[in-house]
N, C-alpha and C positions, 0 to 999 in steps of 0.2 A: 525354460522355467523363469529365467530372468525377465522375459517379456511379460509373462503373466504377473509376476510380482510388481513390475514397473507399472503396468496398466492398472492393477488393483490399487496400488499406492496413489497414483495420480487421481483416479476416480474417487477414492475415499477422501482425498484432500478437497476435491471439488465439492463433495457432499458436505464437508465440514465448513467450507468457506462461508456459507450464508450465516451460520451461527457465529463464526469468528467476526464477520462484518457487523452483525447486530451488537456484539459485545463492544466493538469499537465505538458504536454510535449511541448506545443506550446505557442508562445507569442500571445496575443490577444484572442479574442473570436473565437472558432471554428465554422465551418458551422453548421447550425442547422441540427440535425439528424431527418429529417422530418418523416420518417417511424417509427423510435423509439418513437418519440413524439406522433404520431397518435395512435400507439398501447398502449402507456402508458395512453393516454387520454381515450381511449375506456375501458381500465381496470378500470381507476379511476371512470368512470361513474357508475360502478357497486356498488361503496361504497360512492360516493359523490353526493349530491343533487343539488348543484348550480355550476355555472361556476367558481365563486370565490373559492369555496371549491376544485374544480378540479385543478385549477391553484396553489393553496396553497399546495395541496397534491403532485403535481408533483415537485414543488420547493423543498419541503421537501425531496422527494426521490432523487432529484438531489444532495442536500447537504449530504444526508446519503451515497450516492454512493461515493462522494468525500471523506467523512470521513473514509469510509471503505478502499479506495484505498491509501490514503495519507501515511499510514505507510509502504506501499509496493511500494513506488515510484521506487526503484531499480528494482523490478520485472516488473513493468509496462514499464520501460525503456528497459529492456532486451527483453521483449515480442515485443515491438514496433520495435526494431532494427531487430530482426529475422523476424518479419512479413513483414517489408519493403523488406527484401531480398527474402524471400520465397513466399510472397503474400498470403499464406494459411497455416494454422497450424491445426492439429487435436488434440484431447484431450490428447493423449499420448505425443505428441510433447510439448504441453503447460505444462503438468505435469513435463516433463524432464527439461524444461527451468527453471521452478520454483524451482525444486530440486537443479539444478546447482547453481542458484543464492543464495539460502538459505545455500547450502554447502559452497560456497565461503565466504558468510557473517560469518558463524560460524567459518570458518578457520581464517578469519581476526580477529575476536574477540579473538580466542585462541592465535594467534600470539601476539596480544596486551597484553593479560593477561600474557603470558610468558615473554614478554619484561618488563612489570611492575614488575613481580616477580624477574626477574634478577636484576633490579635496586634496589629492596628491599634487595636482597642478598648482593649486592655490598655495599650498605649503611651500612648494619649490619657488614660486614667485616671491613669497615673503622672505624665504631664506636668501634668495639672490639679492633682493632689496636690502636686507639687513647686512649682507656681506659687503655690498657696495658702499653702504653707509658706515661701515666699520663697526657695526654692532656685534658681529660674531667674533668669538675668541678662536684663534687658530693656533 
């Protein structure tokens, strides 16, 4: 039973992820993904007994999708831009876009780290020069 629940849960989150991504990128409420909601409801009926439970489960999956995507807003944005241009992406193209975004992010972090290190080096040189000149109080 746990496998059924886990699979339903993961699949429903996938169905809700498109809507969650649209909310991240667009102002206002996006159009309802009718087919995604229909499929999520059908799956939810496998594990939920009441209409209220189905609605609650789908709302939870919607929030889970948002929480999973939120830290990767830059990737969602990049995928959105390329998708608008190309209209269709395959798995390899999506993987490449994600790798490019993550590489650029890592490079930006490294540049920032090196700039901070350089500031520390300059501050240490000034401190040393001031110490030798007797400007520092000890």
